[in-house]
C-alpha positions in Angstrom: 0.0 0.0 0.0 1.3 3.4 -0.9 1.1 6.3 1.4 0.4 9.7 -0.1 1.9 12.6 1.7 0.2 15.9 1.6 2.4 18.8 0.9 1.2 22.3 1.9 2.6 25.6 3.1 2.6 26.3 6.8 1.2 29.5 8.2 4.7 30.7 9.0 5.9 30.1 5.5 2.8 31.9 4.2 3.4 34.9 6.5 7.1 35.2 5.4 6.1 35.1 1.8 3.5 37.8 2.2 6.0 39.9 4.1 8.6 39.6 1.3 6.0 40.4 -1.4 4.6 43.4 0.6 8.1 44.8 1.1 8.8 44.5 -2.6 5.5 46.2 -3.5 6.1 49.1 -1.1 9.5 49.6 -2.7 8.1 49.5 -6.2 5.4 52.0 -5.2 7.9 54.3 -3.7 10.0 54.2 -6.9 6.9 54.9 -8.9 6.2 58.1 -6.9 9.8 59.2 -7.3 9.4 58.6 -11.1 6.2 60.6 -11.3 7.7 63.5 -9.4 10.9 63.4 -11.6 8.7 63.4 -14.7 6.8 66.5 -13.4 10.1 68.4 -12.7 11.4 67.4 -16.2 8.2 68.7 -17.8 8.4 72.0 -15.9 12.1 72.5 -16.8 11.4 71.7 -20.5 8.6 74.2 -20.7 10.7 76.9 -18.9 13.5 76.3 -21.4 11.1 76.5 -24.3 9.7 79.8 -22.8 13.3 81.1 -22.5 14.0 80.5 -26.1 10.7 82.0 -27.2 11.4 85.0 -25.0 14.8 85.5 -26.6 13.4 85.3 -30.1 10.6 87.7 -29.1 13.1 90.3 -27.9 15.3 89.9 -30.9 12.3 90.7 -33.1 11.5 93.9 -31.2 12.2 97.1 -33.0 12.9 100.1 -30.8 12.0 102.7 -33.4 9.2 104.9 -32.2 6.9 106.0 -35.0 3.8 108.2 -34.8 0.8 106.5 -33.4 2.6 103.5 -31.8 4.0 105.0 -28.7 2.2 102.4 -26.6 3.9 99.5 -28.4 7.3 101.1 -29.3 10.2 99.1 -27.8 7.8 96.4 -26.6 8.3 92.8 -27.7 5.5 91.5 -29.9 4.4 88.4 -27.9 5.1 89.1 -24.2 5.0 92.9 -24.4 8.3 93.2 -22.5 10.1 96.5 -22.7 13.5 97.3 -24.2 15.5 99.6 -22.0 15.4 102.3 -24.7 13.6 103.3 -27.8 14.8 105.2 -30.9 13.1 108.6 -31.8 12.3 109.0 -35.4 14.2 111.7 -37.3 16.8 112.2 -34.5 17.7 108.5 -34.3 18.6 109.1 -30.6 18.4 106.4 -28.0 16.0 107.4 -25.3 15.8 105.6 -22.0 12.5 103.9 -21.6 10.7 105.2 -18.5 8.7 102.0 -18.2 11.8 100.0 -17.2 12.0 99.4 -13.5 15.4 100.8 -12.3 17.5 98.6 -10.0 19.4 99.8 -6.9 22.8 98.5 -8.2 24.9 100.0 -11.0 25.6 96.5 -12.4 21.9 96.1 -13.3 20.4 98.9 -15.3 16.8 97.9 -15.1 14.3 95.0 -15.3 11.0 94.1 -16.8 8.9 91.1 -16.0 5.6 89.3 -16.8 3.7 86.2 -15.8 3.1 83.5 -18.3 -0.1 81.5 -18.2 -0.8 77.9 -19.3 -1.5 79.1 -22.9 2.0 80.7 -23.0 0.4 84.2 -23.0 1.6 87.1 -20.9 -0.5 87.9 -17.8 0.0 90.3 -14.9 1.8 88.6 -12.0 -0.2 90.6 -9.5 -3.5 89.2 -10.6 -5.6 87.1 -8.3 -5.0 84.0 -10.4 -1.2 83.9 -10.4 0.5 82.4 -13.4 2.7 79.3 -13.1 5.7 80.9 -14.8 7.4 84.3 -14.7 9.7 85.7 -17.3 12.2 88.4 -16.1 14.7 90.4 -18.2 17.5 92.1 -16.4 19.4 94.5 -18.6 23.1 94.7 -17.8 24.4 96.7 -20.7 22.5 99.3 -22.7 23.8 101.5 -25.6 24.3 105.2 -24.8 22.6 108.0 -26.7 23.9 108.3 -30.3 26.3 105.4 -29.7 24.8 102.2 -31.1 26.2 99.2 -29.3 25.1 95.8 -28.2 22.5 95.3 -25.6 23.2 92.7 -23.0 20.5 91.0 -20.8 20.0 88.2 -18.4 16.8 86.2 -19.0 15.3 84.3 -16.2 12.2 82.0 -16.3 11.1 80.8 -12.9 8.2 78.9 -11.5 6.0 79.6 -9.7 5.7 83.3 -10.4 6.8 85.7 -7.6 5.9 89.3 -6.9 9.6 90.2 -7.2 12.2 91.1 -9.8 15.3 90.6 -7.7 17.5 88.0 -9.4 18.6 86.7 -6.0 15.1 85.8 -5.1 14.1 84.5 -8.5 17.0 82.0 -8.5 16.7 81.0 -4.8 15.5 77.4 -4.8 14.2 77.9 -1.2 11.7 80.4 -2.7 11.0 79.0 -6.1 10.5 75.4 -7.4 12.9 76.0 -10.2 14.4 78.4 -12.8 16.3 78.5 -16.0 18.4 81.4 -17.2 20.5 82.6 -20.1 22.7 85.6 -20.8 22.1 87.1 -24.3 23.4 89.9 -26.4 21.4 91.8 -29.0 23.0 93.8 -31.8 22.2 97.5 -32.1 19.3 98.1 -34.5 
């Protein structure tokens, strides 16, 4: 007569197996959350870099010549309505400092202009009740003197979320913003 032995798992073996599987699942879920957060950061940085390149192209396509009837748009970029630090008077061809540029306290920074950027990549006021996710700031570091055409140098910063400030130290402080990208650009004289 043959004896059949029954093989089964004991409760201890089953508890150990469940412990190992649950530890593995918790580790996988933790890695999944890290991956999702990393993907979100990557998407924000990619969008900010895109906005930085669009901002630079927008400024390069801005003509500072003031003509009759367009005083409201002279020296403003076409897309984001950001100010050049000067405009050119017709006839005299003189560079005139733009009074709409916010002067800075330091002599190394001549002035800044800033705008918020909404989800549709359109300019919005950063002081509005519905604050935009991104902020574009231009810090002018070198501006041509009157009757002396020269290159214009600027530092472009795109940070997120938008801040009610134009101080570069605050806009690039990762304790105050989630992230930022920046570039230094030179524009030839018109």
